MDAnalysis code that builds the backbone (N, CA, C; Angstrom):
import MDAnalysis as mda
import numpy as np

u = mda.Universe.empty(471, n_residues=157, atom_resindex=np.repeat(np.arange(157), 3), trajectory=True)
u.add_TopologyAttr("name", ["N", "CA", "C"] * 157)
u.add_TopologyAttr("resid", np.arange(1, 158))
u.add_TopologyAttr("resname", ["MET", "GLU", "TYR", "ARG", "THR", "VAL", "GLY", "LYS", "THR", "GLY", "ILE", "GLN", "VAL", "SER", "ASN", "LEU", "CYS", "PHE", "GLY", "THR", "MET", "SER", "PHE", "GLY", "GLY", "ASN", "ALA", "ASP", "GLU", "GLU", "THR", "SER", "LYS", "ALA", "MET", "TYR", "LYS", "ARG", "CYS", "ARG", "GLU", "ALA", "GLY", "ILE", "ASN", "PHE", "PHE", "ASP", "THR", "ALA", "ASP", "VAL", "TYR", "ALA", "GLY", "GLY", "CYS", "SER", "GLU", "GLU", "ILE", "LEU", "GLY", "LYS", "CYS", "ILE", "SER", "HIS", "GLU", "ARG", "GLU", "GLN", "ILE", "VAL", "LEU", "THR", "THR", "LYS", "VAL", "PHE", "TRP", "ASN", "THR", "SER", "GLY", "ASP", "VAL", "ASN", "GLY", "LYS", "GLY", "LEU", "SER", "ARG", "LYS", "HIS", "MET", "MET", "GLN", "GLY", "VAL", "GLU", "ALA", "SER", "LEU", "ARG", "ARG", "LEU", "ARG", "THR", "ASP", "TYR", "ILE", "ASP", "PHE", "TYR", "PHE", "VAL", "HIS", "ASP", "PHE", "ASP", "GLU", "GLN", "THR", "PRO", "VAL", "GLU", "GLU", "THR", "LEU", "ARG", "THR", "LEU", "VAL", "ASP", "LEU", "GLN", "ARG", "GLN", "GLY", "LYS", "ILE", "LEU", "TYR", "PRO", "ALA", "VAL", "SER", "ASN", "TRP", "ALA", "GLY", "LEU", "HIS", "GLY", "LYS"])
u.atoms.positions = np.array([
    [-4.316, 18.933, 13.707],
    [-4.771, 17.634, 13.219],
    [-5.002, 16.730, 14.434],
    [-6.039, 15.964, 14.379],
    [-6.302, 14.958, 15.402],
    [-5.775, 13.620, 14.897],
    [-5.418, 12.772, 15.847],
    [-4.878, 11.453, 15.521],
    [-5.672, 10.393, 16.263],
    [-5.662, 9.192, 15.728],
    [-6.335, 8.070, 16.376],
    [-5.504, 6.815, 16.185],
    [-5.764, 5.843, 17.031],
    [-5.033, 4.579, 16.985],
    [-5.700, 3.633, 15.995],
    [-4.914, 2.972, 15.186],
    [-5.432, 1.976, 14.251],
    [-5.644, 0.671, 15.024],
    [-6.899, 0.316, 15.213],
    [-7.229, -0.930, 15.913],
    [-6.483, -1.051, 17.221],
    [-5.824, -2.188, 17.404],
    [-5.038, -2.440, 18.614],
    [-3.544, -2.444, 18.313],
    [-3.149, -1.720, 17.245],
    [-1.740, -1.711, 16.832],
    [-0.887, -0.761, 17.653],
    [-1.499, 0.257, 18.224],
    [-0.743, 1.303, 18.901],
    [-0.243, 2.381, 17.953],
    [-0.439, 2.203, 16.656],
    [0.016, 3.175, 15.659],
    [-0.978, 4.328, 15.585],
    [-0.447, 5.545, 15.696],
    [-1.258, 6.753, 15.622],
    [-1.240, 7.297, 14.193],
    [-2.444, 7.514, 13.664],
    [-2.572, 8.076, 12.319],
    [-3.463, 9.308, 12.369],
    [-3.223, 10.204, 11.432],
    [-4.075, 11.380, 11.311],
    [-5.504, 10.935, 10.992],
    [-6.482, 11.746, 11.441],
    [-7.880, 11.433, 11.145],
    [-8.133, 11.351, 9.649],
    [-7.326, 12.045, 8.878],
    [-7.432, 12.002, 7.427],
    [-6.285, 11.181, 6.858],
    [-6.629, 10.272, 5.962],
    [-5.621, 9.525, 5.195],
    [-5.666, 10.095, 3.786],
    [-4.510, 10.436, 3.249],
    [-4.462, 11.002, 1.904],
    [-4.223, 9.896, 0.891],
    [-5.182, 9.682, 0.007],
    [-5.054, 8.707, -1.064],
    [-4.346, 9.312, -2.258],
    [-3.392, 8.570, -2.800],
    [-2.545, 9.114, -3.863],
    [-2.835, 8.496, -5.235],
    [-4.070, 8.085, -5.445],
    [-4.442, 7.490, -6.722],
    [-4.170, 8.440, -7.896],
    [-4.260, 9.741, -7.655],
    [-4.048, 10.719, -8.731],
    [-2.573, 10.989, -9.023],
    [-1.662, 10.625, -8.111],
    [-0.235, 10.873, -8.329],
    [0.220, 10.151, -9.594],
    [0.783, 10.904, -10.517],
    [1.275, 10.316, -11.764],
    [0.189, 10.097, -12.795],
    [-1.051, 10.408, -12.446],
    [-2.174, 10.295, -13.367],
    [-2.726, 11.679, -13.629],
    [-3.825, 12.014, -12.934],
    [-4.408, 13.354, -13.064],
    [-3.469, 14.432, -12.562],
    [-2.618, 14.080, -11.602],
    [-1.662, 15.043, -11.036],
    [-0.247, 14.670, -11.469],
    [0.430, 15.585, -12.149],
    [1.812, 15.314, -12.534],
    [2.691, 15.308, -11.275],
    [3.963, 15.022, -11.443],
    [4.854, 14.889, -10.296],
    [4.947, 16.179, -9.480],
    [5.059, 17.304, -10.130],
    [5.180, 18.578, -9.415],
    [3.922, 18.853, -8.579],
    [2.756, 18.651, -9.177],
    [1.491, 18.857, -8.464],
    [1.349, 17.865, -7.320],
    [1.745, 16.628, -7.560],
    [1.681, 15.595, -6.524],
    [2.545, 15.968, -5.328],
    [3.757, 16.432, -5.602],
    [4.659, 16.831, -4.516],
    [4.088, 18.020, -3.744],
    [3.446, 18.947, -4.432],
    [2.833, 20.099, -3.762],
    [1.672, 19.639, -2.871],
    [0.878, 18.676, -3.355],
    [-0.221, 18.152, -2.537],
    [0.328, 17.447, -1.297],
    [1.376, 16.656, -1.492],
    [1.993, 15.961, -0.355],
    [2.496, 16.968, 0.683],
    [3.185, 18.002, 0.204],
    [3.728, 19.025, 1.113],
    [2.609, 19.687, 1.909],
    [1.522, 20.009, 1.250],
    [0.397, 20.655, 1.939],
    [-0.212, 19.705, 2.973],
    [-0.319, 18.438, 2.642],
    [-0.825, 17.440, 3.597],
    [0.057, 17.391, 4.836],
    [1.351, 17.367, 4.641],
    [2.279, 17.307, 5.778],
    [2.187, 18.574, 6.623],
    [2.040, 19.723, 5.978],
    [1.875, 20.982, 6.710],
    [0.610, 20.947, 7.575],
    [-0.418, 20.248, 7.104],
    [-1.679, 20.135, 7.841],
    [-1.610, 19.060, 8.932],
    [-0.511, 18.299, 8.978],
    [-0.339, 17.281, 10.002],
    [-0.719, 15.876, 9.589],
    [-1.036, 15.671, 8.322],
    [-1.381, 14.323, 7.846],
    [-0.118, 13.475, 7.813],
    [-0.210, 12.290, 8.432],
    [0.923, 11.363, 8.444],
    [0.566, 10.026, 7.803],
    [-0.627, 9.906, 7.261],
    [-1.201, 8.639, 6.798],
    [-1.455, 8.742, 5.295],
    [-0.746, 7.910, 4.504],
    [-0.825, 7.978, 3.051],
    [-1.098, 6.598, 2.463],
    [-2.015, 6.576, 1.495],
    [-2.439, 5.338, 0.855],
    [-2.126, 5.374, -0.637],
    [-1.666, 4.231, -1.144],
    [-1.416, 4.084, -2.570],
    [-1.682, 2.627, -2.947],
    [-1.374, 2.271, -4.166],
    [-1.485, 0.884, -4.633],
    [-0.545, 0.702, -5.811],
    [-0.101, -0.533, -5.986],
    [0.838, -0.823, -7.073],
    [0.254, -0.526, -8.444],
    [-1.055, -0.570, -8.571],
    [-1.713, -0.391, -9.858],
    [-2.041, 1.074, -10.170],
    [-1.990, 1.957, -9.187],
    [-2.340, 3.359, -9.425],
    [-1.328, 3.993, -10.386],
    [-1.850, 4.512, -11.483],
    [-1.049, 5.165, -12.529],
    [0.104, 4.265, -12.980],
    [-0.157, 2.970, -13.045],
    [0.855, 2.027, -13.514],
    [2.108, 1.989, -12.657],
    [1.977, 2.261, -11.369],
    [3.126, 2.261, -10.457],
    [3.696, 3.647, -10.201],
    [3.314, 4.626, -11.027],
    [3.841, 5.994, -10.849],
    [3.430, 6.595, -9.519],
    [2.240, 6.267, -9.031],
    [1.803, 6.794, -7.738],
    [2.778, 6.376, -6.643],
    [3.163, 5.103, -6.623],
    [4.133, 4.642, -5.632],
    [5.482, 5.329, -5.819],
    [5.918, 5.480, -7.067],
    [7.217, 6.123, -7.325],
    [7.247, 7.557, -6.808],
    [6.210, 8.317, -7.105],
    [6.169, 9.713, -6.661],
    [6.053, 9.789, -5.147],
    [5.180, 8.975, -4.558],
    [5.047, 8.980, -3.106],
    [6.363, 8.579, -2.450],
    [7.068, 7.630, -3.046],
    [8.373, 7.223, -2.522],
    [9.364, 8.377, -2.471],
    [9.365, 9.195, -3.513],
    [10.233, 10.380, -3.520],
    [9.813, 11.363, -2.426],
    [8.500, 11.530, -2.277],
    [7.990, 12.486, -1.287],
    [8.353, 12.097, 0.140],
    [8.275, 10.820, 0.445],
    [8.471, 10.385, 1.842],
    [9.921, 10.075, 2.177],
    [10.797, 10.061, 1.189],
    [12.161, 9.555, 1.399],
    [12.911, 10.280, 2.511],
    [12.667, 11.548, 2.720],
    [13.390, 12.314, 3.742],
    [12.741, 12.230, 5.130],
    [11.581, 11.586, 5.218],
    [10.880, 11.509, 6.502],
    [10.091, 10.206, 6.657],
    [10.633, 9.120, 6.131],
    [9.912, 7.848, 6.115],
    [9.413, 7.428, 7.493],
    [10.197, 7.611, 8.515],
    [9.818, 7.136, 9.848],
    [8.605, 7.875, 10.418],
    [8.301, 9.056, 9.909],
    [7.147, 9.815, 10.401],
    [5.863, 9.501, 9.630],
    [5.962, 8.686, 8.600],
    [4.833, 8.401, 7.719],
    [4.280, 7.004, 7.993],
    [2.947, 6.902, 7.996],
    [2.281, 5.605, 8.029],
    [1.826, 5.352, 6.594],
    [2.362, 4.303, 6.009],
    [2.247, 4.036, 4.581],
    [1.451, 2.770, 4.323],
    [0.493, 2.873, 3.404],
    [-0.225, 1.682, 2.962],
    [-0.069, 1.543, 1.458],
    [-0.041, 0.301, 1.005],
    [-0.151, 0.030, -0.423],
    [-0.891, -1.294, -0.569],
    [-1.144, -1.657, -1.814],
    [-2.016, -2.798, -2.073],
    [-1.448, -3.692, -3.180],
    [-1.935, -4.941, -3.175],
    [-1.566, -5.915, -4.195],
    [-2.814, -6.678, -4.626],
    [-2.935, -6.968, -5.892],
    [-3.945, -7.859, -6.459],
    [-3.971, -7.732, -7.970],
    [-4.190, -6.516, -8.464],
    [-4.423, -6.312, -9.891],
    [-3.150, -6.486, -10.707],
    [-3.331, -6.774, -11.978],
    [-2.203, -7.042, -12.869],
    [-1.464, -5.751, -13.208],
    [-0.188, -5.741, -12.906],
    [0.647, -4.582, -13.239],
    [1.689, -4.924, -14.300],
    [1.779, -6.192, -14.696],
    [2.845, -6.606, -15.611],
    [2.338, -7.133, -16.954],
    [1.080, -7.516, -17.031],
    [0.581, -8.144, -18.245],
    [0.826, -9.648, -18.275],
    [1.620, -10.154, -17.332],
    [1.926, -11.578, -17.250],
    [0.718, -12.340, -16.721],
    [0.539, -13.572, -17.175],
    [-0.583, -14.404, -16.737],
    [-0.566, -14.607, -15.212],
    [0.610, -14.617, -14.599],
    [0.720, -14.768, -13.146],
    [0.913, -13.426, -12.443],
    [0.707, -12.345, -13.164],
    [0.944, -11.007, -12.628],
    [-0.246, -10.391, -11.936],
    [-1.154, -11.223, -11.428],
    [-2.311, -10.701, -10.704],
    [-2.755, -11.719, -9.665],
    [-3.657, -11.266, -8.813],
    [-4.229, -12.156, -7.814],
    [-3.434, -12.171, -6.521],
    [-3.741, -13.170, -5.699],
    [-3.124, -13.268, -4.380],
    [-2.342, -14.561, -4.203],
    [-1.772, -15.049, -5.306],
    [-0.877, -16.202, -5.202],
    [0.400, -15.768, -4.495],
    [1.080, -16.720, -3.906],
    [2.359, -16.420, -3.249],
    [3.318, -15.769, -4.248],
    [3.373, -16.313, -5.452],
    [4.278, -15.783, -6.488],
    [4.004, -14.305, -6.749],
    [2.750, -13.975, -7.005],
    [2.425, -12.583, -7.326],
    [2.639, -11.660, -6.130],
    [2.262, -12.108, -4.945],
    [2.418, -11.260, -3.766],
    [3.891, -11.013, -3.435],
    [4.735, -12.033, -3.547],
    [6.169, -11.860, -3.260],
    [6.803, -10.909, -4.280],
    [6.456, -11.083, -5.543],
    [6.970, -10.180, -6.568],
    [6.397, -8.775, -6.389],
    [5.111, -8.710, -6.035],
    [4.442, -7.429, -5.872],
    [5.024, -6.591, -4.740],
    [5.279, -7.231, -3.597],
    [5.813, -6.465, -2.470],
    [7.212, -5.950, -2.794],
    [8.027, -6.747, -3.450],
    [9.379, -6.304, -3.813],
    [9.325, -5.110, -4.760],
    [8.430, -5.160, -5.747],
    [8.299, -4.053, -6.692],
    [7.796, -2.793, -5.978],
    [6.832, -2.958, -5.082],
    [6.327, -1.800, -4.331],
    [7.411, -1.197, -3.450],
    [8.173, -2.031, -2.770],
    [9.253, -1.528, -1.920],
    [10.260, -0.717, -2.733],
    [10.603, -1.204, -3.923],
    [11.532, -0.470, -4.797],
    [10.946, 0.884, -5.192],
    [9.702, 0.864, -5.665],
    [9.080, 2.116, -6.112],
    [8.911, 3.100, -4.957],
    [8.584, 2.603, -3.779],
    [8.353, 3.458, -2.615],
    [9.648, 3.862, -1.901],
    [10.764, 3.314, -2.335],
    [12.074, 3.641, -1.751],
    [12.111, 3.407, -0.238],
    [11.583, 2.269, 0.158],
    [11.544, 1.942, 1.579],
    [11.837, 0.459, 1.757],
    [12.101, 0.064, 2.987],
    [12.349, -1.354, 3.242],
    [11.187, -2.020, 3.967],
    [10.117, -1.253, 4.253],
    [8.927, -1.862, 4.841],
    [7.695, -1.036, 4.511],
    [6.550, -1.706, 4.567],
    [5.243, -1.091, 4.349],
    [4.476, -1.264, 5.651],
    [3.860, -0.204, 6.131],
    [3.143, -0.290, 7.405],
    [1.916, -1.204, 7.302],
    [1.020, -0.928, 6.367],
    [-0.173, -1.746, 6.158],
    [-0.207, -2.192, 4.700],
    [-0.170, -3.505, 4.482],
    [-0.160, -4.072, 3.132],
    [-1.524, -4.700, 2.883],
    [-2.284, -4.080, 2.000],
    [-3.638, -4.523, 1.708],
    [-3.674, -5.528, 0.561],
    [-4.461, -6.576, 0.736],
    [-4.849, -7.393, -0.408],
    [-6.058, -6.659, -0.991],
    [-5.928, -6.216, -2.231],
    [-6.820, -5.224, -2.840],
    [-8.165, -5.773, -3.274],
    [-8.289, -7.061, -3.394],
    [-9.558, -7.680, -3.753],
    [-9.481, -9.158, -3.399],
    [-10.607, -9.822, -3.437],
    [-10.670, -11.254, -3.126],
    [-10.261, -12.055, -4.354],
    [-9.488, -13.108, -4.163],
    [-9.009, -13.952, -5.259],
    [-9.656, -15.327, -5.143],
    [-10.600, -15.589, -5.994],
    [-11.301, -16.885, -5.957],
    [-10.435, -18.029, -6.473],
    [-9.318, -17.725, -7.121],
    [-8.430, -18.746, -7.674],
    [-7.403, -19.251, -6.667],
    [-7.166, -18.489, -5.613],
    [-6.126, -18.833, -4.646],
    [-6.764, -19.091, -3.293],
    [-6.465, -20.240, -2.675],
    [-7.010, -20.498, -1.332],
    [-6.583, -19.394, -0.366],
    [-7.521, -18.940, 0.452],
    [-7.237, -17.853, 1.385],
    [-6.099, -18.238, 2.329],
    [-5.951, -19.522, 2.626],
    [-4.858, -19.971, 3.498],
    [-3.497, -19.675, 2.875],
    [-3.391, -19.807, 1.563],
    [-2.145, -19.495, 0.849],
    [-1.824, -18.005, 0.956],
    [-2.843, -17.196, 0.752],
    [-2.675, -15.744, 0.860],
    [-2.267, -15.359, 2.275],
    [-2.933, -15.925, 3.270],
    [-2.622, -15.597, 4.663],
    [-1.217, -16.045, 5.046],
    [-0.804, -17.231, 4.594],
    [0.565, -17.696, 4.871],
    [1.592, -16.736, 4.275],
    [1.314, -16.256, 3.083],
    [2.239, -15.316, 2.430],
    [2.308, -14.010, 3.213],
    [1.171, -13.509, 3.665],
    [1.165, -12.280, 4.466],
    [1.957, -12.471, 5.763],
    [1.782, -13.618, 6.406],
    [2.533, -13.899, 7.637],
    [4.027, -13.939, 7.333],
    [4.413, -14.577, 6.246],
    [5.826, -14.647, 5.875],
    [6.391, -13.245, 5.595],
    [5.632, -12.408, 4.892],
    [6.091, -11.043, 4.611],
    [6.243, -10.254, 5.906],
    [5.359, -10.498, 6.849],
    [5.458, -9.833, 8.147],
    [6.696, -10.325, 8.903],
    [6.922, -11.612, 8.900],
    [8.109, -12.170, 9.577],
    [9.404, -11.670, 8.956],
    [9.395, -11.437, 7.656],
    [10.576, -10.919, 6.968],
    [10.763, -9.419, 7.193],
    [9.797, -8.776, 7.823],
    [9.886, -7.345, 8.088],
    [9.535, -6.467, 6.897],
    [9.007, -7.059, 5.841],
    [8.649, -6.275, 4.657],
    [7.328, -5.552, 4.844],
    [6.441, -6.132, 5.650],
    [5.193, -5.460, 6.018],
    [5.069, -5.534, 7.536],
    [4.464, -4.510, 8.114],
    [4.215, -4.548, 9.551],
    [2.873, -5.196, 9.850],
    [1.837, -4.836, 9.069],
    [0.501, -5.367, 9.296],
    [-0.162, -5.729, 7.978],
    [-0.780, -6.912, 7.910],
    [-1.594, -7.249, 6.742],
    [-2.961, -6.589, 6.869],
    [-3.598, -6.324, 5.735],
    [-4.913, -5.689, 5.732],
    [-5.691, -6.148, 4.498],
    [-6.990, -5.922, 4.518],
    [-7.827, -6.289, 3.375],
    [-8.605, -5.084, 2.881],
    [-8.869, -5.058, 1.586],
    [-9.623, -3.995, 0.942],
    [-10.573, -4.645, -0.056],
    [-11.804, -4.172, -0.089],
    [-12.802, -4.642, -1.059],
    [-13.209, -6.100, -0.867],
    [-13.219, -6.583, 0.359],
    [-13.691, -7.944, 0.647],
    [-15.045, -7.852, 1.342],
    [-15.977, -8.677, 0.938],
    [-17.249, -8.786, 1.652],
    [-17.011, -9.644, 2.894],
    [-17.880, -9.509, 3.891],
    [-17.734, -10.259, 5.136],
    [-17.758, -11.768, 4.928],
    [-18.545, -12.240, 4.016],
    [-18.657, -13.684, 3.747],
    [-18.408, -13.948, 2.278],
    [-17.239, -13.598, 1.796],
    [-16.920, -13.777, 0.375],
    [-17.102, -15.208, -0.041],
    [-17.794, -15.390, -1.130],
    [-17.954, -16.729, -1.703],
    [-18.945, -17.605, -0.967],
    [-19.659, -17.085, 0.008],
    [-20.622, -17.888, 0.769],
    [-22.021, -17.612, 0.314],
])
């Protein structure tokens, strides 16, 4: 497996990142664990999930898979979509992001996330609020790096 550095972070990741959207959905737990094992045998150290994938089951299964080797894994997850049905259970408000990261950490059985993606743009929440929350999560050690997913270069312009 070849590895490359993520931006200017110094973090080395496999050229392939394994997305776990199917964990707990199309792939049951046993199949998911077998896929994870094969990825690790191939040298993949980079795994992506999201709180909304399979209603949180993807994070739960991935958390079980990585628990014995967390320090060797580069882990990403995401926040934005509604996972609770609550009116405040979506978006990039401080409330939702703080609750979301705690729930993801529990499901992933870890105390930090390497790259925490905001999964979509939130027109209801000022971007400054979202950025302040990401900085606070980084200062608390819950995330190492903030990241964005599904944002256009000039959103809302």
